Kinemage of the C-alpha trace (Angstrom):
@kinemage 1
@onewidth
@group {chain A} dominant
@subgroup {mainchain}
@vectorlist {calphas} color= white
{ca met a 1} P 56.824 19.754 74.210
{ca arg a 2} L 59.385 19.265 71.509
{ca arg a 3} L 61.751 17.629 74.009
{ca glu a 4} L 59.019 15.181 75.133
{ca ser a 5} L 58.250 14.347 71.509
{ca arg a 6} L 61.902 13.654 70.854
{ca met a 7} L 62.088 11.435 73.939
{ca arg a 8} L 59.009 9.460 72.865
{ca leu a 9} L 60.453 9.104 69.379
{ca thr a 10} L 63.784 7.946 70.817
{ca thr a 11} L 61.993 5.391 73.014
{ca leu a 12} L 59.971 4.095 70.061
{ca leu a 13} L 63.086 3.794 67.880
{ca ala a 14} L 64.949 1.986 70.655
{ca gly a 15} L 62.059 -0.431 71.033
{ca ala a 16} L 61.884 -0.994 67.298
{ca leu a 17} L 65.622 -1.594 67.072
{ca ala a 18} L 65.475 -4.015 70.004
{ca gly a 19} L 62.661 -5.881 68.306
{ca leu a 20} L 64.592 -5.931 65.047
{ca phe a 21} L 67.649 -7.212 66.927
{ca leu a 22} L 65.606 -10.071 68.376
{ca val a 23} L 64.256 -10.973 64.950
{ca val a 24} L 67.757 -10.979 63.473
{ca gln a 25} L 69.087 -12.977 66.401
{ca ala a 26} L 66.278 -15.510 66.135
{ca gly a 27} L 66.824 -15.782 62.390
{ca pro a 28} L 64.410 -17.374 59.945
{ca ala a 29} L 63.729 -20.291 62.295
{ca ser a 30} L 61.210 -18.218 64.280
{ca ala a 31} L 58.259 -18.238 61.933
{ca ala a 32} L 54.853 -17.235 63.280
{ca arg a 33} L 53.281 -19.856 65.514
{ca pro a 34} L 49.568 -20.641 65.901
{ca ala a 35} L 47.718 -18.966 68.737
{ca gly a 36} L 46.301 -20.920 71.661
{ca lys a 37} L 47.568 -23.298 74.290
{ca val a 38} L 49.816 -26.264 73.510
{ca gly a 39} L 48.016 -29.526 74.238
{ca val a 40} L 44.605 -27.863 74.214
{ca asp a 41} L 44.250 -25.916 70.993
{ca trp a 42} L 46.982 -27.745 69.067
{ca gly a 43} L 49.511 -30.517 69.364
{ca lys a 44} L 50.365 -32.929 72.150
{ca glu a 45} L 51.415 -30.971 75.222
{ca lys a 46} L 54.577 -32.998 75.818
{ca gly a 47} L 55.501 -32.366 72.199
{ca gln a 48} L 56.502 -28.844 73.169
{ca glu a 49} L 59.477 -30.337 75.024
{ca cys a 50} L 60.580 -32.035 71.789
{ca val a 51} L 60.323 -28.736 69.940
{ca asp a 52} L 62.299 -26.837 72.566
{ca cys a 53} L 65.097 -29.413 72.575
{ca his a 54} L 65.411 -29.919 68.829
{ca met a 55} L 65.441 -26.151 68.311
{ca thr a 56} L 68.997 -26.165 69.644
{ca glu a 57} L 70.078 -29.774 69.067
{ca asn a 58} L 68.978 -29.967 65.401
{ca pro a 59} L 68.319 -26.393 64.252
{ca gly a 60} L 68.041 -27.367 60.575
{ca leu a 61} L 65.453 -30.011 61.358
{ca tyr a 62} L 63.562 -27.554 63.580
{ca trp a 63} L 63.705 -24.823 60.942
{ca glu a 64} L 62.212 -27.118 58.300
{ca trp a 65} L 59.435 -28.273 60.620
{ca asn a 66} L 58.619 -24.788 61.913
{ca his a 67} L 58.240 -23.412 58.399
{ca ser a 68} L 56.112 -26.334 57.255
{ca gln a 69} L 52.337 -26.393 57.146
{ca his a 70} L 52.549 -28.890 60.004
{ca gly a 71} L 54.573 -26.515 62.137
{ca gln a 72} L 52.340 -23.561 61.393
{ca asn a 73} L 49.252 -25.561 62.290
{ca gly a 74} L 50.611 -26.930 65.525
{ca val a 75} L 51.421 -30.508 64.525
{ca asn a 76} L 54.514 -31.235 66.613
{ca cys a 77} L 57.136 -33.993 66.846
{ca leu a 78} L 55.143 -36.222 69.174
{ca asp a 79} L 52.007 -36.085 67.031
{ca cys a 80} L 53.885 -37.983 64.323
{ca his a 81} L 56.589 -39.906 66.204
{ca glu a 82} L 54.646 -41.147 69.248
{ca ala a 83} L 54.649 -44.957 69.552
{ca lys a 84} L 52.756 -47.523 71.616
{ca glu a 85} L 54.030 -50.047 74.139
{ca gly a 86} L 54.882 -53.373 72.519
{ca glu a 87} L 55.502 -52.045 69.013
{ca ile a 88} L 58.708 -53.409 67.489
{ca asp a 89} L 59.941 -49.916 66.598
{ca ala a 90} L 59.110 -48.265 69.930
{ca phe a 91} L 61.718 -47.017 72.416
{ca met a 92} L 61.828 -44.598 75.338
{ca his a 93} L 63.345 -41.202 74.620
{ca glu a 94} L 63.271 -38.350 77.136
{ca glu a 95} L 60.384 -40.038 78.979
{ca ala a 96} L 58.324 -40.407 75.812
{ca leu a 97} L 57.740 -43.609 73.864
{ca ile a 98} L 58.572 -42.828 70.257
{ca ser a 99} L 59.558 -44.356 66.916
{ca ile a 100} L 62.103 -42.933 64.495
{ca val a 101} L 60.050 -44.258 61.574
{ca val a 102} L 56.881 -42.404 60.588
{ca thr a 103} L 54.813 -44.699 58.382
{ca pro a 104} L 51.955 -43.977 55.975
{ca lys a 105} L 49.591 -45.382 58.628
{ca asp a 106} L 50.864 -42.721 61.011
{ca cys a 107} L 50.175 -40.056 58.399
{ca ala a 108} L 46.726 -41.573 57.830
{ca lys a 109} L 45.605 -40.288 61.235
{ca cys a 110} L 45.116 -36.968 59.445
{ca his a 111} L 45.463 -37.894 55.761
{ca glu a 112} L 43.220 -40.943 55.397
{ca thr a 113} L 42.188 -40.344 51.771
{ca glu a 114} L 45.759 -39.912 50.572
{ca tyr a 115} L 46.796 -43.024 52.498
{ca gln a 116} L 44.056 -45.171 50.967
{ca glu a 117} L 44.873 -43.974 47.449
{ca met a 118} L 48.579 -44.585 47.924
{ca glu a 119} L 48.304 -47.952 49.706
{ca gly a 120} L 46.880 -49.804 46.703
{ca ser a 121} L 48.947 -48.021 44.069
{ca his a 122} L 51.960 -49.118 42.013
{ca his a 123} L 54.179 -46.923 44.179
{ca ala a 124} L 53.229 -48.795 47.341
{ca his a 125} L 54.143 -52.096 45.690
{ca ala a 126} L 57.529 -50.971 44.396
{ca gly a 127} L 59.130 -53.105 47.093
{ca asn a 128} L 58.008 -56.180 45.155
{ca ile a 129} L 61.273 -55.820 43.239
{ca leu a 130} L 62.749 -57.857 46.094
{ca ala a 131} L 61.364 -60.949 44.337
{ca ser a 132} L 62.273 -60.047 40.751
{ca leu a 133} L 64.958 -60.634 38.126
{ca asp a 134} L 66.168 -57.086 38.722
{ca asn a 135} L 66.874 -57.940 42.347
{ca leu a 136} L 68.471 -61.273 41.444
{ca met a 137} L 70.853 -59.444 39.115
{ca gly a 138} L 71.661 -56.880 41.787
{ca glu a 139} L 72.112 -59.252 44.713
{ca val a 140} L 74.040 -62.008 42.929
{ca ile a 141} L 75.768 -60.487 39.919
{ca gly a 142} L 76.318 -57.114 41.549
{ca gly a 143} L 76.280 -57.499 45.324
{ca pro a 144} L 74.003 -56.837 48.327
{ca ala a 145} L 75.737 -53.565 49.222
{ca ala a 146} L 74.877 -52.110 45.802
{ca val a 147} L 71.271 -53.231 46.130
{ca asn a 148} L 70.968 -51.765 49.619
{ca ala a 149} L 72.372 -48.360 48.725
{ca gly a 150} L 70.933 -48.424 45.191
{ca cys a 151} L 67.780 -50.351 44.301
{ca lys a 152} L 66.217 -50.319 47.761
{ca gln a 153} L 66.589 -46.565 48.186
{ca cys a 154} L 64.027 -46.056 45.424
{ca his a 155} L 61.958 -49.225 45.569
{ca gly a 156} L 62.011 -49.585 49.340
{ca ala a 157} L 63.245 -52.267 51.705
{ca lys a 158} L 61.829 -54.183 54.630
{ca leu a 159} L 62.792 -52.266 57.758
{ca glu a 160} L 64.352 -54.286 60.564
{ca phe a 161} L 64.769 -53.259 64.202
{ca ile a 162} L 67.193 -53.987 67.028
{ca ala a 163} L 65.549 -56.474 69.374
{ca glu a 164} L 67.762 -56.285 72.469
{ca gly a 165} L 70.013 -53.956 74.428
{ca lys a 166} L 70.176 -50.211 74.858
{ca asn a 167} L 69.287 -49.564 71.210
{ca lys a 168} L 66.224 -51.797 71.212
{ca gly a 169} L 63.471 -50.438 68.957
{ca arg a 170} L 65.792 -48.464 66.742
{ca pro a 171} L 66.066 -49.423 63.048
{ca thr a 172} L 69.147 -51.371 62.014
{ca pro a 173} L 71.808 -49.385 60.131
{ca gly a 174} L 71.585 -51.883 57.268
{ca thr a 175} L 67.954 -50.978 56.572
{ca trp a 176} L 67.869 -47.343 57.732
{ca pro a 177} L 67.765 -44.679 56.461
{ca asn a 178} L 65.373 -45.663 53.687
{ca thr a 179} L 62.614 -43.593 52.122
{ca gly a 180} L 61.872 -45.969 49.253
{ca ile a 181} L 58.414 -45.487 47.801
{ca gly a 182} L 57.509 -49.131 48.458
{ca arg a 183} L 59.222 -49.466 51.850
{ca ile a 184} L 57.829 -52.296 53.972
{ca asn a 185} L 57.083 -50.816 57.408
{ca pro a 186} L 56.762 -52.454 60.835
{ca asp a 187} L 52.997 -51.807 60.928
{ca asp a 188} L 52.586 -53.635 57.559
{ca ser a 189} L 51.942 -50.422 55.657
{ca arg a 190} L 53.815 -49.866 52.403
{ca gly a 191} L 55.720 -46.817 51.308
{ca ser a 192} L 57.139 -43.612 52.672
{ca cys a 193} L 55.351 -40.282 52.358
{ca thr a 194} L 58.709 -38.537 52.735
{ca ala a 195} L 59.877 -40.113 49.483
{ca cys a 196} L 58.077 -37.214 47.801
{ca his a 197} L 57.341 -34.806 50.676
{ca gly a 198} L 60.839 -34.538 52.158
{ca arg a 199} L 60.896 -34.421 55.934
{ca his a 200} L 60.480 -32.237 57.896
{ca arg a 201} L 59.057 -29.590 55.556
{ca phe a 202} L 56.544 -31.960 53.911
{ca ser a 203} L 56.311 -29.511 51.029
{ca arg a 204} L 53.629 -30.052 48.415
{ca ala a 205} L 55.533 -27.675 46.129
{ca gln a 206} L 58.561 -29.961 46.316
{ca ala a 207} L 56.422 -33.034 45.602
{ca arg a 208} L 55.056 -31.361 42.477
{ca thr a 209} L 58.451 -30.710 40.889
{ca pro a 210} L 59.816 -33.125 38.266
{ca asp a 211} L 63.119 -33.269 40.177
{ca thr a 212} L 61.383 -35.098 43.026
{ca cys a 213} L 60.204 -37.835 40.672
{ca gly a 214} L 63.622 -37.784 39.014
{ca lys a 215} L 65.252 -39.183 42.149
{ca cys a 216} L 64.034 -42.613 40.994
{ca his a 217} L 62.665 -42.172 37.479
{ca val a 218} L 66.047 -41.585 35.874
{ca gly a 219} L 68.777 -43.587 34.175
{ca pro a 220} L 69.193 -46.124 31.361
{ca asp a 221} L 66.088 -48.229 31.997
{ca his a 222} L 63.514 -45.581 32.955
{ca pro a 223} L 64.758 -42.094 32.028
{ca gln a 224} L 61.502 -40.219 32.573
{ca gln a 225} L 63.339 -37.270 34.098
{ca glu a 226} L 65.624 -36.878 31.086
{ca ile a 227} L 62.737 -37.392 28.671
{ca tyr a 228} L 60.672 -34.746 30.456
{ca asn a 229} L 63.584 -32.303 30.356
{ca glu a 230} L 63.913 -32.608 26.559
{ca ser a 231} L 60.160 -32.455 25.961
{ca lys a 232} L 58.342 -29.229 25.185
{ca his a 233} L 56.654 -29.524 28.584
{ca gly a 234} L 59.992 -29.677 30.393
{ca ile a 235} L 61.521 -26.844 28.392
{ca ile a 236} L 58.610 -24.510 29.145
{ca tyr a 237} L 58.539 -25.543 32.821
{ca arg a 238} L 62.192 -24.561 33.262
{ca ala a 239} L 61.609 -21.249 31.498
{ca lys a 240} L 58.474 -20.380 33.487
{ca met a 241} L 58.957 -21.961 36.892
{ca asp a 242} L 57.919 -18.716 38.555
{ca glu a 243} L 54.476 -19.063 36.941
{ca met a 244} L 53.811 -22.602 38.180
{ca asn a 245} L 52.123 -21.638 41.473
{ca leu a 246} L 53.502 -24.881 42.962
{ca asp a 247} L 52.373 -24.137 46.521
{ca ser a 248} L 48.704 -23.682 45.614
{ca asp a 249} L 46.286 -25.690 47.739
{ca lys a 250} L 44.163 -27.091 44.904
{ca trp a 251} L 46.657 -26.719 41.984
{ca val a 252} L 44.322 -27.383 39.064
{ca ala a 253} L 45.900 -27.585 35.587
{ca gly a 254} L 44.673 -24.762 33.366
{ca val a 255} L 43.292 -22.866 36.369
{ca asp a 256} L 46.066 -22.369 38.924
{ca tyr a 257} L 48.787 -22.638 36.287
{ca ser a 258} L 49.024 -23.041 32.520
{ca ala a 259} L 52.723 -22.781 31.629
{ca ala a 260} L 53.418 -26.525 31.580
{ca pro a 261} L 52.600 -29.720 33.443
{ca thr a 262} L 54.971 -31.601 35.722
{ca cys a 263} L 54.911 -35.352 36.411
{ca ala a 264} L 52.478 -34.710 39.266
{ca ser a 265} L 50.140 -32.759 36.955
{ca cys a 266} L 49.558 -35.730 34.691
{ca his a 267} L 49.667 -38.599 37.161
{ca met a 268} L 48.245 -37.154 40.380
{ca ser a 269} L 46.889 -33.633 40.276
{ca ala a 270} L 43.527 -32.158 39.347
{ca gly a 271} L 42.607 -30.880 35.898
{ca gly a 272} L 39.462 -30.569 33.832
{ca asp a 273} L 36.859 -32.824 35.457
{ca glu a 274} L 39.527 -35.023 37.057
{ca lys a 275} L 40.125 -34.878 40.794
{ca lys a 276} L 43.552 -35.185 42.408
{ca thr a 277} L 44.770 -38.611 43.535
{ca his a 278} L 47.771 -40.240 45.201
{ca asn a 279} L 47.315 -43.309 43.011
{ca val a 280} L 49.992 -42.636 40.402
{ca gly a 281} L 49.061 -45.535 38.113
{ca glu a 282} L 45.356 -44.873 37.779
{ca arg a 283} L 45.737 -42.848 34.565
{ca ile a 284} L 48.190 -45.207 32.828
{ca ser a 285} L 46.696 -47.182 29.923
{ca trp a 286} L 49.840 -48.997 28.685
{ca thr a 287} L 52.375 -50.885 30.772
{ca leu a 288} L 55.782 -49.906 29.408
{ca arg a 289} L 57.912 -51.928 31.835
{ca pro a 290} L 57.859 -55.582 30.647
{ca pro a 291} L 59.465 -57.111 27.521
{ca ile a 292} L 56.137 -56.805 25.653
{ca ser a 293} L 53.732 -53.951 26.370
{ca thr a 294} L 50.017 -54.473 26.841
{ca lys a 295} L 47.124 -52.150 27.505
{ca ile a 296} L 45.981 -52.644 31.086
{ca asn a 297} L 42.636 -52.627 32.884
{ca leu a 298} L 42.535 -51.796 36.603
{ca val a 299} L 40.620 -53.790 39.217
{ca lys a 300} L 40.159 -52.246 42.686
{ca leu a 301} L 39.315 -54.388 45.705
{ca glu a 302} L 37.416 -53.816 48.927
{ca asn a 303} L 40.562 -54.375 51.013
{ca gly a 304} L 42.275 -51.400 49.344
{ca glu a 305} L 44.449 -53.471 47.028
{ca glu a 306} L 44.290 -53.336 43.234
{ca phe a 307} L 45.749 -55.188 40.269
{ca asp a 308} L 46.119 -54.842 36.509
{ca val a 309} L 44.511 -57.138 33.953
{ca pro a 310} L 46.155 -57.105 30.481
{ca glu a 311} L 43.906 -56.359 27.516
{ca gly a 312} L 42.282 -59.533 26.232
{ca lys a 313} L 42.309 -61.324 29.583
{ca pro a 314} L 39.053 -61.915 31.566
{ca ile a 315} L 38.152 -58.975 33.806
{ca pro a 316} L 36.196 -59.663 37.016
{ca ala a 317} L 33.020 -57.647 37.492
{ca val a 318} L 32.119 -55.390 40.415
{ca gly a 319} L 30.931 -57.648 43.228
{ca asp a 320} L 33.033 -60.641 42.159
{ca glu a 321} L 35.546 -62.255 44.495
{ca ala a 322} L 39.170 -61.761 43.426
{ca lys a 323} L 42.496 -62.249 45.202
{ca gly a 324} L 40.821 -62.779 48.572
{ca ser a 325} L 38.585 -59.711 48.465
{ca lys a 326} L 35.599 -58.233 46.620
{ca val a 327} L 35.835 -56.123 43.462
{ca val a 328} L 34.530 -52.605 44.116
{ca glu a 329} L 35.581 -50.804 40.903
{ca val a 330} L 36.845 -51.643 37.428
{ca leu a 331} L 38.585 -49.139 35.169
{ca thr a 332} L 39.196 -50.350 31.621
{ca trp a 333} L 42.306 -49.145 29.810
{ca lys a 334} L 40.033 -46.738 27.948
{ca asp a 335} L 38.731 -45.366 31.259
{ca arg a 336} L 42.288 -44.887 32.459
{ca arg a 337} L 43.275 -43.126 29.254
{ca gly a 338} L 40.185 -40.956 29.546
{ca lys a 339} L 41.332 -39.843 32.989
{ca met a 340} L 44.700 -38.810 31.592
{ca glu a 341} L 43.067 -37.064 28.640
{ca asn a 342} L 40.926 -35.038 31.079
{ca ile a 343} L 44.153 -33.552 32.441
{ca cys a 344} L 45.460 -32.829 28.929
{ca tyr a 345} L 42.262 -31.001 27.997
{ca gly a 346} L 42.971 -28.440 30.712
{ca cys a 347} L 45.533 -26.930 28.326
{ca his a 348} L 45.209 -28.714 24.941
{ca ala a 349} L 42.630 -29.026 22.178
{ca thr a 350} L 41.264 -32.419 21.100
{ca ser a 351} L 43.443 -32.601 17.987
{ca val a 352} L 46.648 -32.361 20.031
{ca val a 353} L 45.578 -35.023 22.532
{ca glu a 354} L 44.340 -37.450 19.879
{ca gly a 355} L 47.437 -36.902 17.751
{ca his a 356} L 49.735 -37.555 20.695
{ca tyr a 357} L 48.081 -40.849 21.576
{ca met a 358} L 48.072 -42.008 17.963
{ca gln a 359} L 51.831 -41.386 17.705
{ca phe a 360} L 52.505 -42.959 21.112
{ca asp a 361} L 50.473 -46.090 20.335
{ca ala a 362} L 52.224 -46.461 16.967
{ca val a 363} L 55.685 -46.544 18.592
{ca val a 364} L 54.615 -49.126 21.169
{ca asp a 365} L 53.069 -51.280 18.431
{ca leu a 366} L 56.247 -50.958 16.326
{ca tyr a 367} L 58.431 -52.040 19.230
{ca asn a 368} L 56.088 -54.907 20.159
{ca glu a 369} L 55.410 -56.353 16.733
{ca lys a 370} L 58.719 -55.836 14.951
{ca phe a 371} L 61.150 -56.600 17.765
{ca ala a 372} L 59.835 -57.735 21.156
{ca lys a 373} L 57.387 -60.450 20.157
{ca pro a 374} L 59.607 -62.278 17.626
{ca ile a 375} L 62.685 -62.096 19.894
{ca ala a 376} L 60.704 -63.288 22.926
{ca ala a 377} L 59.303 -66.182 20.866
{ca ile a 378} L 62.776 -67.270 19.764
{ca met a 379} L 64.155 -66.969 23.304
{ca gly a 380} L 61.334 -69.256 24.429
{ca glu a 381} L 62.213 -71.849 21.782
{ca leu a 382} L 65.918 -71.669 22.681
{ca lys a 383} L 65.091 -72.658 26.258
{ca glu a 384} L 62.502 -75.228 25.257
{ca lys a 385} L 64.881 -77.018 22.871
{ca gly a 386} L 67.907 -76.855 25.177
{ca tyr a 387} L 69.998 -74.281 23.336
{ca ile a 388} L 70.195 -72.164 26.515
{ca thr a 389} L 69.651 -73.143 30.143
{ca pro a 390} L 66.516 -72.281 32.168
{ca ala a 391} L 68.655 -70.121 34.500
{ca pro a 392} L 68.701 -66.380 33.791
{ca phe a 393} L 71.810 -64.366 32.903
{ca asp a 394} L 74.205 -67.276 32.304
{ca glu a 395} L 74.412 -66.772 28.529
{ca lys a 396} L 75.376 -63.639 26.652
{ca ile a 397} L 72.248 -63.762 24.468
{ca glu a 398} L 70.119 -63.277 27.591
{ca trp a 399} L 72.055 -60.136 28.522
{ca val a 400} L 71.644 -58.735 25.026
{ca trp a 401} L 67.896 -59.400 25.085
{ca trp a 402} L 67.667 -57.938 28.616
{ca glu a 403} L 69.159 -54.655 27.474
{ca ile a 404} L 67.045 -54.556 24.312
{ca trp a 405} L 63.772 -54.624 26.268
{ca his a 406} L 64.794 -53.462 29.739
{ca his a 407} L 66.858 -50.486 28.599
{ca glu a 408} L 66.438 -49.536 24.961
{ca gly a 409} L 62.865 -50.713 24.534
{ca arg a 410} L 61.724 -48.932 27.660
{ca arg a 411} L 63.470 -45.748 26.558
{ca ala a 412} L 61.701 -45.823 23.207
{ca arg a 413} L 58.304 -46.451 24.740
{ca his a 414} L 58.675 -43.875 27.491
{ca gly a 415} L 60.106 -41.379 25.035
{ca ala a 416} L 56.991 -41.660 22.890
{ca ser a 417} L 54.717 -41.460 25.926
{ca met a 418} L 56.209 -38.172 27.125
{ca asn a 419} L 57.086 -36.375 23.887
{ca gly a 420} L 60.825 -37.011 24.010
{ca pro a 421} L 61.921 -37.426 20.366
{ca asp a 422} L 65.606 -38.146 21.049
{ca tyr a 423} L 64.745 -40.904 23.513
{ca thr a 424} L 62.117 -42.332 21.182
{ca trp a 425} L 64.630 -42.699 18.345
{ca trp a 426} L 68.373 -42.375 19.090
{ca his a 427} L 68.285 -43.739 22.638
{ca gly a 428} L 65.323 -45.968 21.825
{ca ile a 429} L 64.301 -47.644 18.575
{ca tyr a 430} L 67.702 -46.986 16.972
{ca asp a 431} L 69.462 -48.892 19.762
{ca val a 432} L 66.784 -51.606 19.732
{ca ala a 433} L 67.359 -52.139 15.998
{ca lys a 434} L 71.168 -51.914 16.123
{ca asn a 435} L 71.447 -54.421 18.956
{ca thr a 436} L 68.851 -56.746 17.461
{ca tyr a 437} L 70.585 -57.020 14.092
{ca phe a 438} L 74.230 -56.717 15.133
{ca glu a 439} L 74.321 -58.138 18.676
{ca trp a 440} L 71.370 -60.440 19.282
{ca ile a 441} L 71.159 -62.188 15.866
{ca pro a 442} L 74.925 -62.905 15.761
{ca glu a 443} L 74.654 -64.304 19.276
{ca leu a 444} L 71.669 -66.437 18.195
{ca lys a 445} L 73.835 -67.919 15.468
{ca glu a 446} L 76.657 -68.508 17.953
{ca val a 447} L 74.294 -70.322 20.358
{ca ala a 448} L 73.026 -72.565 17.550
{ca his a 449} L 76.537 -73.291 16.278
{ca lys a 450} L 77.766 -74.143 19.755
{ca lys a 451} L 75.142 -76.880 20.133
{ca asp a 452} L 74.704 -78.146 16.569
{ca gly a 453} L 77.967 -77.277 14.851
{ca asp a 454} L 76.077 -75.146 12.318
{ca glu a 455} L 73.631 -72.235 12.157
{ca lys a 456} L 70.648 -74.078 10.668
{ca phe a 457} L 68.499 -73.712 13.801
{ca ala a 458} L 69.196 -69.975 13.985
{ca thr a 459} L 68.340 -69.540 10.325
{ca ala a 460} L 65.120 -71.502 10.790
{ca met a 461} L 64.144 -69.331 13.769
{ca leu a 462} L 64.726 -66.131 11.802
{ca glu a 463} L 62.797 -67.475 8.831
{ca lys a 464} L 59.910 -68.404 11.119
{ca his a 465} L 59.677 -65.356 13.377
{ca phe a 466} L 61.400 -62.478 11.554
{ca lys a 467} L 60.936 -62.958 7.823
{ca pro a 468} L 57.101 -62.694 7.773
{ca ile a 469} L 57.376 -59.176 9.274
{ca glu a 470} L 57.624 -56.575 6.528
{ca gly a 471} L 59.909 -54.339 8.581
{ca his a 472} L 62.661 -56.980 8.479
{ca asp a 473} L 62.629 -57.350 4.694
{ca trp a 474} L 65.727 -55.155 4.339
{ca tyr a 475} L 67.692 -57.580 6.538
{ca phe a 476} L 66.915 -60.583 4.323
{ca asn a 477} L 66.891 -58.885 0.913
{ca gly a 478} L 68.871 -55.690 1.385
{ca leu a 479} L 67.625 -52.151 0.925
{ca ser a 480} L 65.371 -51.899 -2.115
{ca lys a 481} L 66.378 -49.990 -5.228
{ca glu a 482} L 63.479 -47.584 -4.619
{ca ala a 483} L 64.617 -46.849 -1.067
{ca leu a 484} L 68.200 -46.201 -2.156
{ca glu a 485} L 67.115 -43.941 -5.012
{ca lys a 486} L 64.916 -41.962 -2.627
{ca val a 487} L 67.817 -41.397 -0.265
{ca gln a 488} L 70.173 -40.455 -3.103
{ca lys a 489} L 67.699 -37.995 -4.577
{ca gly a 490} L 67.122 -36.255 -1.251
{ca phe a 491} L 70.835 -36.159 -0.482
{ca glu a 492} L 71.735 -34.651 -3.859
{ca glu a 493} L 68.956 -32.067 -3.660
{ca arg a 494} L 70.506 -30.909 -0.405
{ca tyr a 495} L 74.239 -31.226 -1.114
{ca gly a 496} L 74.539 -31.304 -4.880
{ca lys a 497} L 74.764 -33.934 -7.623
{ca gly a 498} L 77.234 -36.711 -6.964
{ca ala a 499} L 77.459 -35.874 -3.243
{ca leu a 500} L 76.376 -39.372 -2.183
{ca lys a 501} L 79.111 -41.764 -3.283
């Protein structure tokens, strides 16, 4: 009896070790698969051939897919990559007609709501940079190669495909790979879902991290990633990442997590009474991109498109015709701000939210009224009166103004919007002021002198547009005695009498 027990135990151990050996041999790529028959209960039947091949040919790709929610729910390669006869991006591969490019319309077969929200959003129209001053600067002053590997990788590019030969239907190397958020696809859809949900894992946790947004929202002209990192939100997020519950299905601020918000929390995810959305601009009440900021109302159309209307401009009503379609919804800038505030209230009291917006609005108003509006007015008069040419970027004063609003002004405004004090001041308003007084104004005088032989026009422009603004009084009259005495008193209280020479 004892011998039989030992034999059974030995057999069981051998079986367990063999099973363990198979698991180790298979490695992490063999995650649990859904039950049922391929092609009946899940996935396209021929898609199993794709899976079997790519398991050995591209094990990393297979591993990512197999551990994704798609893989674990039976969505296989062919479900996403299958193409139709006659499509410009279709080609035959292993007796299946496929496309390398998976577009938002392809994803919409299962994710229709997300597609509709994304298709009309600011993200989907990021490819419009192709007809902007930014693109002109990149293509002409920089060079097409820099634009292709730089600008278009975030904003998106129009995909082109080989029309003839053995590679017909495959994307051209000059336009692929590209996962730009506003990519122009062969089926006329805009964007790339994998810009945020990296293929082939399609992870919602990844899409919710600030690093994902930081791929594009980073750098001298839109440093949201850096601003977030220095903010209290970013600091707490890094300290408590393990409490963020990033893979939660619903991921509601204040319910599924409370440590800190990420970019997705504020702009896309659910919180308070606000539902989740893939329309990243719906909760934005200021536009912080152009030379002068305005509050913006949002008009949504029946065809899925939408557009902003600056505060003070006529807003079409629901039912009106606009831009070739019918208006189905209007969100005023106050409505949009209310949506953002609903997210804030998941973790903050009213006093915090109201205080933040008061401080944010004050910085934008300061930038607008003290710097942007008077400089823009003078730049307009310089062109009108022939002091500079109508062409962009052929005079130094235009470059100085470009950096004041496009770099420093944006940094100040975004810094205030996201609680980044260093970007609001040192990288923001400080640089705006320094370059206004000691770069742009000297260049204004140089432009006037070049044409007239004197600086009278420049002086007249400053008298007209700068002098009436109280904040520029120090420039015309010097720092007041009261201001200097206040500084001296504070300095001496801190460092001792006579410390300020």
